[in-house]
N, C-alpha and C positions, 0 to 999 in steps of 0.2 A: 554491438552491447556498449550500454554509453560508462562513457567515463567522468568518476565523478571526482571533484579538489578534495582536499582533507578535510574545509570550514563544512562542505554541503554532507561529506559523510558524518562526521560529527553531528551538526543539526540533525540530520536524517534518522540517526544513531535514537536521541535524545525522544523522538518525537515518537516513535517505533518502541520504544522503551515499556508505555503503557497498555501496549495491541497485547492480541491476544490471536493465534496463530488460526488463522483461518482455512487454510487447504494444508492436509494431510499424505504423504507421502511414503505409501506402504509395502508391504513385502510384493507390491508389483509392483514396483518402480514409477518410471518417471513418464508412464502411457500418454497417450494423445486426450483423453479422456480428462487425468490429474491439468495439462497441459489448460487444453479448455479453461477450465474453471480458474488454474491462477492468473491467465487473460482476463477473465472476467474478474477475479477480484481485483485487478490493477484497473481495470478500467472503471470501476466502482470507487479503490477506495487512493491507488496511486503508490502506498509503502503499505507492507504487508508482512505479515511474518508463517513462514509455511515451515510445521513439523517434518523432522523426517525421520521415521523409525526404521532408523538402521546405526547398528554399531562403526563401522568404517568408515570412520573420516577423509579416504580420498575419496569413496563414492560420493559423501554426499558438498563434495568439492565440485566431479564431477558434475551430476545435478545442478546445481550454483551455476555454473558455468553455460552448460546446456538451456536452463531455462533464462537466464538470461541474451544469450546468442539467439533463441529461437524467437523470442518475444520483443526483444529488444527495449529490452532492461539493465537495471545497474546493480549491483551485488552491494548492498550497504553493508552487510555481517552477515559472518557464521563462526555462531557459540554456540556450542554443544553438537545439541540434534535440532536446532532451531535457524532457518535462513531467513535472512531478513531483505528483500529488494521493492525496488520503487522505477516507477516507467512515471515522467509526468504524461497529465491529461492530455488527448489533443483538443486547438483551441475552442473547436464546434461546440465538445460537450462540457468544457469551462462556462462558454457561455452560457447555455442550455441552464444549467443548475444553478445560477446564479441571477435569486430575485429582483424583482423592477422595484427601484426605492420608491418611496410617498413621494409625490412632489410638494406635499402638506404634509406636518407633523401629526399625528391622533391625537385627538382629545378625548378629555375625559370629565364625565358629568362633574362638576362642583355639589358636592351633598352636603353644605353647609349654609345659615342661616344667616344672611347678613343683620346687624344690628342698626 
């Protein structure tokens, strides 16, 4: 499980505020299929929210710990029935997603007539 500083946690909480949950854990609990989906979402987004449909806070804490240890992620926040988890993207994934910059600026046509 990754450990974050308090400044990192504060920044990640602020980023996660506007996010919607992308994975739900329901009556079947934390199954292998759910873990695979969380892993895929972490690869795509790095920071995700998970909704847990369970009334027991202790079980939600167990889910958060299991997710973070099995997927090598960091717990950011557990508020109500929402879990916020962060995992940095692998370096090779970061380089693939960055578009190369143009060497020349984009030129537009001028639509005015000179006098």
